[in-house]
Backbone as CSV, one residue per row, in Angstrom:
resi,resn,N_x,N_y,N_z,CA_x,CA_y,CA_z,C_x,C_y,C_z
1,MET,-47.412,-180.304,42.661,-47.596,-180.540,41.245,-47.135,-181.950,40.931
2,ASP,-48.029,-182.740,40.347,-47.693,-184.108,39.985,-47.278,-184.248,38.527
3,SER,-47.764,-183.349,37.675,-47.403,-183.403,36.261,-47.654,-182.041,35.619
4,MET,-47.232,-181.897,34.382,-47.450,-180.648,33.661,-48.944,-180.379,33.469
5,ALA,-49.776,-181.425,33.519,-51.228,-181.252,33.388,-51.779,-180.380,34.512
6,ASP,-51.073,-180.345,35.646,-51.515,-179.502,36.763,-51.429,-178.018,36.427
7,LEU,-50.712,-177.671,35.363,-50.587,-176.281,34.947,-51.714,-175.859,34.001
8,ALA,-52.596,-176.796,33.639,-53.703,-176.485,32.730,-54.628,-175.446,33.361
9,PRO,-55.260,-174.644,32.527,-56.158,-173.616,33.063,-57.305,-174.225,33.868
10,GLN,-57.680,-173.528,34.926,-58.808,-173.959,35.737,-60.087,-173.404,35.128
11,THR,-61.187,-174.115,35.329,-62.478,-173.645,34.853,-63.413,-173.557,36.025
12,PRO,-64.089,-172.486,36.303,-63.912,-171.195,35.636,-62.593,-170.547,36.031
13,SER,-62.142,-169.646,35.198,-60.852,-168.990,35.434,-60.940,-168.026,36.614
14,ILE,-59.776,-167.613,37.088,-59.720,-166.619,38.166,-60.430,-165.354,37.699
15,ARG,-60.220,-164.969,36.447,-60.881,-163.779,35.903,-62.396,-163.917,35.996
16,ASP,-62.916,-165.057,35.545,-64.367,-165.271,35.576,-64.917,-165.176,36.991
17,ARG,-64.211,-165.789,37.945,-64.681,-165.751,39.335,-64.595,-164.335,39.901
18,TRP,-63.524,-163.607,39.584,-63.342,-162.233,40.075,-64.453,-161.330,39.543
19,VAL,-64.687,-161.420,38.223,-65.709,-160.579,37.589,-67.084,-160.885,38.168
20,LYS,-67.361,-162.139,38.435,-68.658,-162.514,39.003,-68.882,-161.844,40.362
21,VAL,-67.842,-161.753,41.174,-67.960,-161.185,42.523,-67.822,-159.665,42.518
22,TYR,-66.811,-159.138,41.829,-66.485,-157.714,41.937,-66.830,-156.887,40.702
23,GLY,-67.024,-157.520,39.561,-67.346,-156.800,38.331,-66.144,-156.600,37.431
24,GLU,-66.435,-156.365,36.162,-65.410,-156.218,35.125,-64.489,-155.027,35.377
25,GLU,-65.058,-153.898,35.759,-64.263,-152.680,35.946,-63.221,-152.855,37.051
26,VAL,-63.617,-153.478,38.147,-62.677,-153.700,39.256,-61.585,-154.670,38.826
27,PHE,-61.949,-155.705,38.041,-60.953,-156.651,37.548,-59.934,-155.944,36.662
28,GLU,-60.417,-155.136,35.724,-59.513,-154.431,34.809,-58.573,-153.496,35.572
29,GLN,-59.073,-152.836,36.612,-58.221,-151.957,37.422,-57.169,-152.768,38.175
30,ALA,-57.563,-153.930,38.701,-56.608,-154.786,39.416,-55.503,-155.258,38.481
31,VAL,-55.869,-155.623,37.253,-54.865,-156.052,36.268,-53.931,-154.892,35.943
32,LYS,-54.484,-153.718,35.734,-53.654,-152.546,35.453,-52.704,-152.259,36.610
33,ASP,-53.215,-152.312,37.849,-52.376,-152.081,39.028,-51.250,-153.112,39.097
34,TRP,-51.579,-154.370,38.790,-50.570,-155.437,38.822,-49.474,-155.159,37.801
35,TYR,-49.859,-154.883,36.566,-48.855,-154.647,35.528,-48.037,-153.386,35.796
36,ASP,-48.638,-152.396,36.416,-47.896,-151.186,36.758,-46.869,-151.429,37.864
37,SER,-47.096,-152.442,38.702,-46.184,-152.709,39.818,-45.234,-153.872,39.536
38,TYR,-45.517,-154.665,38.547,-44.758,-155.871,38.223,-43.417,-155.503,37.610
39,THR,-42.346,-156.152,38.082,-41.035,-155.846,37.523,-40.335,-157.060,36.921
40,LYS,-40.441,-158.236,37.571,-39.694,-159.391,37.088,-40.281,-160.671,37.661
41,SER,-40.185,-161.747,36.890,-40.649,-163.048,37.350,-39.702,-164.118,36.839
42,GLU,-39.476,-165.141,37.648,-38.659,-166.276,37.242,-39.360,-167.550,37.669
43,SER,-39.198,-168.614,36.885,-39.767,-169.914,37.219,-38.686,-170.977,37.065
44,GLU,-38.772,-171.995,37.899,-37.847,-173.119,37.803,-38.624,-174.404,37.967
45,ILE,-38.227,-175.413,37.228,-38.725,-176.766,37.443,-37.495,-177.592,37.782
46,LEU,-37.493,-178.163,38.964,-36.347,-178.928,39.434,-36.603,-180.421,39.259
47,ARG,-35.545,-181.161,38.975,-35.657,-182.607,38.796,-34.550,-183.276,39.593
48,LEU,-34.924,-184.230,40.412,-33.954,-184.981,41.202,-33.267,-186.001,40.309
49,LEU,-31.947,-185.970,40.302,-31.155,-186.947,39.554,-30.468,-187.849,40.574
50,PRO,-31.025,-189.027,40.829,-30.490,-189.904,41.873,-28.995,-190.186,41.721
51,GLU,-28.523,-190.312,40.485,-27.096,-190.616,40.271,-26.195,-189.444,40.636
52,MET,-26.762,-188.272,40.864,-25.972,-187.102,41.244,-26.269,-186.674,42.674
53,THR,-26.919,-187.539,43.428,-27.333,-187.206,44.791,-26.489,-187.991,45.803
54,THR,-26.071,-187.313,46.848,-25.336,-187.968,47.924,-26.323,-188.775,48.781
55,PRO,-25.988,-190.040,49.063,-26.876,-190.851,49.890,-27.055,-190.218,51.283
56,SER,-28.241,-190.415,51.874,-28.490,-189.865,53.208,-27.677,-190.631,54.237
57,ASN,-27.516,-190.049,55.436,-26.734,-190.658,56.516,-27.575,-191.558,57.405
58,ASN,-28.800,-191.827,57.031,-29.689,-192.665,57.874,-29.305,-194.101,57.827
């Protein structure tokens, strides 16, 4: 990831591509199965702070 713009939605969406190949009903079942099994998610964005980094030994 080079910037937050990389998080923008893709066109066509995963849903659109899935429905085109497998159909709407299969997509809806997959989403239901996912939500029924999903328990928790976490995300982190890390930033290097050079002034808080130990210099390398090279």
